[in-house]
C-alpha positions in Angstrom: 30.1 9.6 2.2 33.2 8.5 0.4 32.4 4.9 0.9 28.9 3.5 1.2 27.8 2.3 4.6 25.9 -1.0 4.6 22.5 -0.9 6.2 20.4 -4.0 6.8 16.6 -3.9 6.3 14.5 -5.8 8.8 10.8 -6.2 7.7 8.2 -6.8 10.4 5.1 -6.5 8.1 4.0 -10.1 9.0 4.2 -9.5 12.8 4.1 -5.8 13.8 2.3 -4.9 10.7 -0.6 -7.2 11.4 -1.3 -5.3 14.6 -2.7 -2.5 12.4 -6.5 -2.1 12.3 -7.9 -4.0 9.3 -4.6 -5.8 8.5 -4.7 -9.6 8.3 -2.9 -12.2 6.4 -3.8 -15.9 5.8 -1.0 -18.4 6.4 -0.6 -18.8 2.6 -0.5 -15.0 2.1 2.2 -14.8 4.8 4.3 -17.4 2.9 3.8 -15.6 -0.4 4.8 -12.2 1.2 7.9 -13.8 2.7 8.9 -15.1 -0.7 8.3 -11.7 -2.3 10.3 -9.9 0.3 13.2 -12.3 -0.1 13.2 -11.8 -3.9 13.3 -8.1 -3.3 16.3 -8.4 -1.1 15.4 -7.5 2.5 17.7 -9.0 5.1 15.3 -10.1 7.8 11.7 -11.2 7.7 9.9 -11.3 11.0 7.2 -13.9 10.7 5.3 -13.6 14.0 5.2 -14.5 17.6 5.3 -18.3 18.2 2.5 -19.4 20.5 0.6 -16.1 20.3 -1.9 -17.6 17.8 -2.4 -20.7 15.6 -1.8 -18.7 12.4 1.7 -17.8 13.4 2.5 -21.3 14.6 1.3 -22.6 11.2 3.4 -20.0 9.4 6.6 -21.1 11.1 5.8 -24.7 10.2 5.4 -23.8 6.6 8.4 -21.4 6.6 10.7 -24.4 7.4 10.0 -25.5 3.8 11.0 -22.2 2.2 14.1 -22.0 0.2 15.0 -18.3 0.5 17.9 -16.8 -1.4 19.0 -14.2 1.1 16.6 -13.2 3.8 16.5 -14.8 7.3 13.2 -15.6 9.0 13.0 -14.3 12.5 10.7 -15.4 15.3 9.6 -12.7 17.8 9.1 -12.9 21.5 10.0 -11.4 24.9 12.6 -12.0 27.5 11.9 -14.7 30.1 9.4 -14.0 32.8 10.4 -12.5 36.1 11.7 -15.0 38.7 11.6 -17.9 36.2 14.7 -19.8 35.1 15.2 -19.2 31.4 15.4 -23.0 30.7 11.9 -23.3 32.2 10.2 -20.4 30.4 7.6 -21.8 28.0 7.7 -18.7 25.7 11.5 -19.0 25.3 11.1 -22.6 24.4 8.4 -21.8 21.8 10.9 -19.4 20.2 13.4 -22.3 19.8 10.7 -24.6 18.6 10.0 -22.3 15.7 13.5 -23.3 14.4 14.2 -20.0 12.8 17.8 -18.9 12.2 17.1 -15.6 14.0 15.2 -14.8 17.2 14.2 -11.3 18.1 13.4 -10.6 21.7 12.3 -7.4 23.4 13.0 -6.2 26.9 12.1 -3.3 29.0 14.2 -0.1 28.9 11.8 2.3 30.7 11.6 2.0 34.5 8.0 2.8 34.3 7.4 -0.5 32.5 9.7 -2.4 34.7 8.1 -1.4 38.0 4.5 -0.8 36.9 3.9 -3.2 34.0 6.3 -6.2 34.7 6.0 -5.5 38.5 9.6 -6.5 39.1 12.8 -4.9 40.2 15.2 -3.0 38.0 17.9 -5.6 38.8 15.7 -8.6 37.9 14.8 -7.0 34.6 18.5 -6.7 33.7 19.0 -10.3 34.5 16.0 -11.3 32.4 17.6 -9.6 29.4 21.0 -11.1 29.9 19.8 -14.6 30.6 17.4 -14.7 27.6 20.0 -13.4 25.1 22.7 -15.8 26.3 20.4 -18.8 26.4 19.1 -18.3 22.8 22.7 -17.7 21.5 23.8 -20.9 23.3 21.1 -22.7 21.4 22.5 -21.6 18.0 20.3 -18.6 17.3 21.3 -15.2 15.9 19.7 -12.8 18.4 18.4 -9.3 17.7 17.6 -7.4 20.9 14.7 -4.9 20.6 15.0 -2.3 23.4 11.3 -1.5 23.8 10.5 2.1 24.7 14.2 2.9 24.6 13.9 6.6 23.7 11.3 7.2 26.3 13.2 5.2 28.9 16.4 7.1 28.0 14.7 10.5 28.4 13.4 9.3 31.8 16.6 7.7 33.1 19.6 7.6 30.7 21.7 5.4 33.1 19.2 2.7 33.5 18.2 2.6 29.8 21.9 2.2 28.9 22.3 -0.6 31.5 19.6 -2.6 29.7 21.6 -2.5 26.5 24.7 -3.5 28.5 22.8 -6.5 29.9 22.0 -7.6 26.3 25.7 -7.1 25.3 26.8 -9.2 28.2 24.5 -11.9 27.0 26.4 -11.9 23.7 24.0 -10.0 21.4 25.5 -8.4 18.2 22.5 -6.2 17.2 20.9 -3.7 19.6 17.7 -2.1 18.3 16.4 1.2 19.8 12.6 1.3 19.7 10.4 4.4 19.7 7.5 2.3 20.7 5.1 5.2 21.4 6.1 6.9 18.1 6.3 10.3 19.7 9.9 11.3 19.5 11.2 14.1 17.2 14.1 13.9 14.8 16.6 15.8 16.9 15.9 13.6 20.0 16.3 10.4 18.1 19.4 11.6 16.4 21.1 12.7 19.6 20.2 9.6 21.6 21.1 7.2 18.8 24.5 8.9 18.4 25.2 8.4 22.1 24.3 4.7 21.9 26.5 4.2 18.8 29.4 5.8 20.6 28.9 3.6 23.7 28.8 0.3 21.7 31.2 0.7 18.9 31.6 -3.0 18.3 27.9 -3.8 18.0 25.3 -3.1 15.3 22.8 -0.5 16.4 19.4 -0.4 14.8 16.2 1.7 15.0 12.5 0.6 15.2 10.2 3.6 15.0 6.4 4.2 14.8 4.4 6.9 13.1 2.2 8.3 15.9 3.7 11.8 15.4 3.7 11.5 11.7 7.5 11.4 11.5 8.2 7.6 11.6 10.2 7.7 8.4 12.1 10.9 9.3 13.2 9.6 12.7 14.3 6.3 11.2 16.5 8.1 8.7 17.8 10.4 11.5 18.8 7.2 13.4 20.7 5.9 10.4 22.3 9.3 10.0 23.5 9.1 13.6 25.2 5.8 13.0 22.5 3.1 13.1 23.1 0.3 10.5 19.9 -1.7 10.9 16.4 -0.4 10.2 13.1 -2.1 11.2 9.8 -1.2 9.6 6.8 -2.4 7.6 5.9 -2.3 4.0 3.2 0.4 3.4 3.5 1.5 7.0 1.2 -1.1 8.4 1.1 -1.3 12.2 -0.6 -0.5 15.4 -2.3 2.9 15.9 -0.9 5.1 13.2 1.5 2.4 11.9 5.2 1.6 11.8 7.9 3.5 9.9 7.2 2.8 6.2 9.9 0.8 4.5 8.6 1.8 1.0 9.7 5.3 1.9 12.8 4.5 4.0 14.4 2.2 1.4 14.5 4.6 -1.5 15.4 7.5 0.7 18.4 5.6 2.1 19.6 4.5 -1.4 18.6 7.4 -3.7 18.9 10.3 -1.3 21.4 9.4 1.3 23.8 7.1 -0.5 23.7 4.0 1.8 24.3 0.5 0.5 21.3 -1.8 0.8 21.1 -5.4 -0.4 17.7 -4.6 -2.0 19.1 -1.6 -3.9 19.6 -3.5 -7.2 15.9 -4.4 -7.1 14.6 -0.9 -6.3 12.6 -0.9 -9.6 10.4 -3.6 -8.0 9.5 -1.4 -5.0 6.1 -0.4 -6.3 5.3 -4.0 -7.3 6.2 -5.2 -3.8 4.0 -2.5 -2.3 1.0 -3.4 -4.4 1.5 -7.1 -3.9 1.5 -6.8 -0.1 -1.7 -4.6 -0.2 -3.3 -7.3 -2.4 -2.3 -10.1 0.0 -3.8 -8.1 2.9 -6.9 -7.3 0.8 -6.4 -3.6 1.3 -6.7 -0.8 -1.1 -3.4 0.9 -1.9 -2.7 4.4 -0.7 -2.5 6.4 -3.9 -0.6 9.2 -2.1 2.1 7.0 -0.6 5.5 8.6 -1.4 7.5 6.8 -4.2 5.0 4.0 -4.8 1.6 5.6 -4.8 -0.3 6.1 -8.0 -0.3 9.9 -7.4 3.4 10.1 -6.5 4.3 11.4 -10.0 0.8 12.6 -11.1 0.4 16.1 -12.5 -2.9 17.9 -12.6 -2.3 21.6 -13.1 -1.7 22.7 -16.7 1.4 24.7 -15.8 3.0 21.7 -14.0 2.2 19.4 -16.8 3.7 21.8 -19.4 6.9 22.1 -17.3 7.2 18.3 -16.8 6.9 17.7 -20.5 9.8 20.0 -21.1 12.0 19.1 -18.1 10.9 16.1 -16.1 12.8 16.9 -12.9 11.2 20.4 -12.7 8.3 18.8 -10.8 9.6 15.3 -10.1 12.2 14.7 -7.4 13.4 11.4 -8.9 13.0 9.5 -12.1 9.8 7.5 -11.4 11.0 4.3 -13.1 13.8 4.0 -10.4 11.1 2.7 -8.0 8.9 1.1 -10.6 6.5 4.0 -10.9 5.6 6.3 -13.8 4.6 9.9 -14.7 0.8 10.4 -14.9 -1.1 13.4 -16.3 -4.5 14.0 -14.7 -7.1 15.5 -16.9 -9.5 18.0 -15.2 -10.9 21.5 -15.4 -7.4 22.7 -14.5 -6.0 21.1 -17.6 -4.4 23.1 -20.5 -3.3 22.0 -24.0 -0.1 20.5 -22.7 -1.9 18.3 -20.2 -4.3 17.0 -22.9 -1.4 16.3 -25.3 0.6 14.4 -22.7 -2.4 12.5 -21.5 -3.3 11.5 -25.1 0.2 10.4 -25.8 0.2 8.4 -22.6 -2.9 6.6 -23.9 -1.3 6.0 -27.3 -3.2 8.7 -29.2 -1.6 11.2 -31.5 -3.4 14.6 -31.7 -2.8 17.8 -33.5 -1.9 20.3 -30.8 -2.9 23.4 -32.7 -6.0 22.1 -34.4 -9.3 24.1 -33.9 -10.8 20.9 -32.5 -8.3 20.9 -29.7 -9.4 24.3 -28.4 -13.0 23.3 -28.5 -12.2 20.0 -26.9 -10.5 21.7 -23.9 -13.6 23.9 -23.4 -15.9 20.8 -23.6 -13.7 19.0 -21.1 -13.9 21.9 -18.6 -17.7 22.0 -19.0 -18.0 18.3 -18.4 -15.8 18.5 -15.3 -18.0 21.4 -14.1 -21.1 19.1 -14.5 -19.5 16.4 -12.4 -17.5 14.2 -14.7 -14.0 13.4 -13.5 -11.4 11.6 -15.7 -8.5 11.1 -13.3 -9.5 7.5 -12.6 -11.4 7.1 -15.9 -8.9 6.8 -18.6 -11.2 4.8 -20.8 -13.9 7.4 -20.7 -11.4 10.1 -21.6 -10.1 8.1 -24.5 -13.6 7.6 -25.8 -14.3 11.3 -25.3 -11.4 12.1 -27.7 -12.7 9.5 -30.1 -16.1 11.2 -30.2 -15.2 14.8 -30.0 -12.0 15.1 -32.0 -12.0 12.0 -34.2 -15.7 11.9 -34.9 -16.1 8.3 -34.0 -19.7 7.1 -33.9 -21.3 5.5 -30.8 -21.4 1.7 -30.6 -25.2 1.8 -30.9 -28.3 4.1 -30.9 -30.2 3.9 -27.7 -34.0 3.7 -28.2 -35.1 3.1 -24.7 -34.2 1.6 -21.3 -36.3 1.0 -18.2 -35.5 -0.2 -14.7 -38.0 -1.6 -12.2 -37.3 -2.4 -8.6 -39.8 -4.7 -6.9 -40.0 -5.3 -3.2 -41.5 -8.7 -2.7 -42.5 -8.2 0.9 -44.1 -11.6 1.4 -41.0 -13.4 0.1 -38.7 -11.0 1.9 -36.5 -10.2 -1.1 -35.9 -7.5 -3.8 -35.9 -8.0 -7.5 -34.7 -5.6 -10.2 -35.7 -5.9 -13.8 -34.1 -3.9 -16.7 -35.3 -3.6 -20.3 -32.9 -2.2 -22.9 -33.9 -1.4 -26.5 -31.2 -0.3 -28.9 -30.3 -0.1 -32.6 -27.1 -1.3 -34.3 -27.1 -0.6 -38.0 -30.5 -1.8 -39.2 -31.0 -4.2 -36.4 -33.0 -3.5 -33.2 -32.3 -5.5 -30.1 -34.8 -5.6 -27.2 -33.6 -7.5 -24.1 -34.7 -8.0 -20.5 -32.6 -9.1 -17.5 -33.1 -9.5 -13.8 -30.8 -9.1 -10.8 -30.9 -8.2 -7.2 -29.9 -4.6 -7.9 -30.9 -2.1 -10.6 -27.4 -1.5 -11.9 -26.7 -5.2 -12.1 -29.9 -5.7 -14.1 -29.1 -2.8 -16.4 -25.6 -4.2 -17.0 -26.9 -7.7 -17.8 -29.6 -6.3 -20.2 -27.1 -4.1 -22.0 -24.7 -7.1 -22.5 -27.6 -9.2 -23.8 -28.5 -6.6 -26.3 -24.9 -6.2 -27.6 -23.4 -9.7 -27.4 -24.7 -10.9 -30.7 -23.0 -8.0 -32.6 -20.0 -7.7 -30.2 -19.2 -11.0 -28.6 -16.0 -9.7 -27.1 -17.9 -8.0 -24.3 -18.7 -11.4 -22.8 -15.2 -11.2 -21.2 -16.0 -8.0 -19.3 -16.4 -8.2 -15.5 -17.3 -5.2 -13.3 -14.7 -5.2 -10.5 -15.5 -2.0 -8.7 -18.4 0.4 -8.5 -18.3 3.8 -6.6 -20.9 6.4 -6.1 -20.1 9.9 -4.9 -22.5 12.7 -4.1 -21.0 15.9 -5.6 -23.1 18.5 -3.8 -25.2 17.6 -0.8 -27.4 20.7 -0.8 -29.9 19.0 -3.1 -30.5 16.1 -0.7 -31.8 13.0 -2.6 -31.9 15.2 -5.8 -28.2 15.9 -5.6 -25.9 15.4 -8.6 -23.8 12.2 -8.3 -20.8 10.7 -10.0 -20.5 7.0 -10.7 -17.1 5.5 -11.4 -16.7 1.9 -12.6 -13.6 -0.3 -12.9 -13.9 -3.1 -15.5 -11.6 -6.0 -16.4 -11.4 -8.7 -19.1 -9.0 -10.7 -17.1 -6.0 -9.1 -18.8 -6.6 -5.4 -18.8 -8.4 -3.1 -16.4 -10.0 0.2 -17.2 -12.0 2.9 -15.6 -15.1 4.8 -16.8 -17.3 7.6 -15.4 -20.9 8.9 -15.6 -22.5 11.9 -13.9 -26.2 12.9 -13.4 -28.8 13.7 -10.8 -30.1 10.2 -11.5 -28.0 7.4 -10.2 -29.3 5.0 -12.9 -28.4 7.4 -15.7 -24.9 8.0 -14.3 -24.4 4.2 -14.0 -25.7 3.7 -17.5 -23.1 6.2 -18.9 -20.3 4.5 -17.1 -21.5 1.0 -18.2 -21.8 2.1 -21.9 -18.3 3.5 -21.8 -17.0 0.3 -20.4 -18.3 -1.9 -23.3 -17.4 0.7 -25.9 -13.8 0.8 -24.7 -13.5 -2.9 -24.8 -14.9 -3.1 -28.4 -13.0 -0.1 -29.8 -9.7 -0.2 -28.0 -9.1 -3.7 -26.7 -11.0 -5.9 -29.3 -10.3 -9.6 -29.0 
């Protein structure tokens, strides 16, 4: 393109996204997400459907107080009901009561839905669309018209599907959005149909709203833009019903970095990963590490050959500079690692190693042996750093373990469980023997370890265990199988991961807990 085409981004995370399984936002979270999206630079934020639930009603009340810098809040609803004057339609009135600058309404494009779902005539459906659009515009709203099931409707009956868009145009709408509501259309279909609509309505903005049921939600959205659409609807992180909506965290960088379109949020692209993680956090969902562009694994390299090539020429295995979207290169240490991987990982952790030292060769062999025995350091940077400390730098352990014991008591008469742990260790010339109780054995062991260390190392009082995972490595041994324990710890400022592996879940947990406190003492200090 000789001149960049402007494309507007319409985010429906707070409405369509919440239809996804397991996705929910509190009113406060919805407000915070709206503010974050506005700061990022999206053009429209769809807040919900007024009247559909108390939470959306409360959101629109709170949204009136927002002082957004760019984005417009949109209320979502449908056309008037069949055989009901638009002035008397309660749902249309609720859209006006939300007092948003933008109202988005959907109407039926597919005759199947007109006759079998709405149970009305094709003619009445067209009048419903025109009346609703005209009435909302008359009342001072910018209207976005979502042509529901448009691509399926067009495939079934092109003339009627087009006539629904013409009805919206007669009502005065400026933005027509073509919806692949079932999410099953392929790239070529969407491109061809969108191109036809763009040619038919040269004076209106045409948009696309796609779902991911066939796994191509992003691809068909981009195809729609390539065919002339200048408005894209989607959700952050691909939230949405069934398999989700088209993912804006993929669409946005593709439009700007790959296809050369002009987006209002383009100057803020380095905040993309931050926005993605923030919205996951607000929805209380774990982030998808494999999400394109924003995932933790997007620029992660595991194979030794790959890591070596990336160290020499970054773009040999990275399709963009990670920092463009707020991400970074990561080197994963595993039994596939070579010398280059180890060196890159060490530098990433702030360590300087001698690449050709005899210790390095021995360390690589030790690492491969540990991985074979079940240890995995991809999510355990702290344990990896401590491994280097011990094996290459000869750093001594924090303490000498003399003994630990864990007892689990089932108090049947009282109907509860009690775990007791005893830890005996030596620091210098001092021996510490401590006991602690908790509901679970790992919790008791953690408390006893802390008690034994706190006098000598008071900084560990800040440590909190924030995540604990157990994975069976080989199921053939049944309850005797070897397992891996991974722990995430935090001191309120930093977060770090540690790992342990054994055929005994208590021993594996102990190893990960010990690494957690050692990392805090040796590498984070006060």
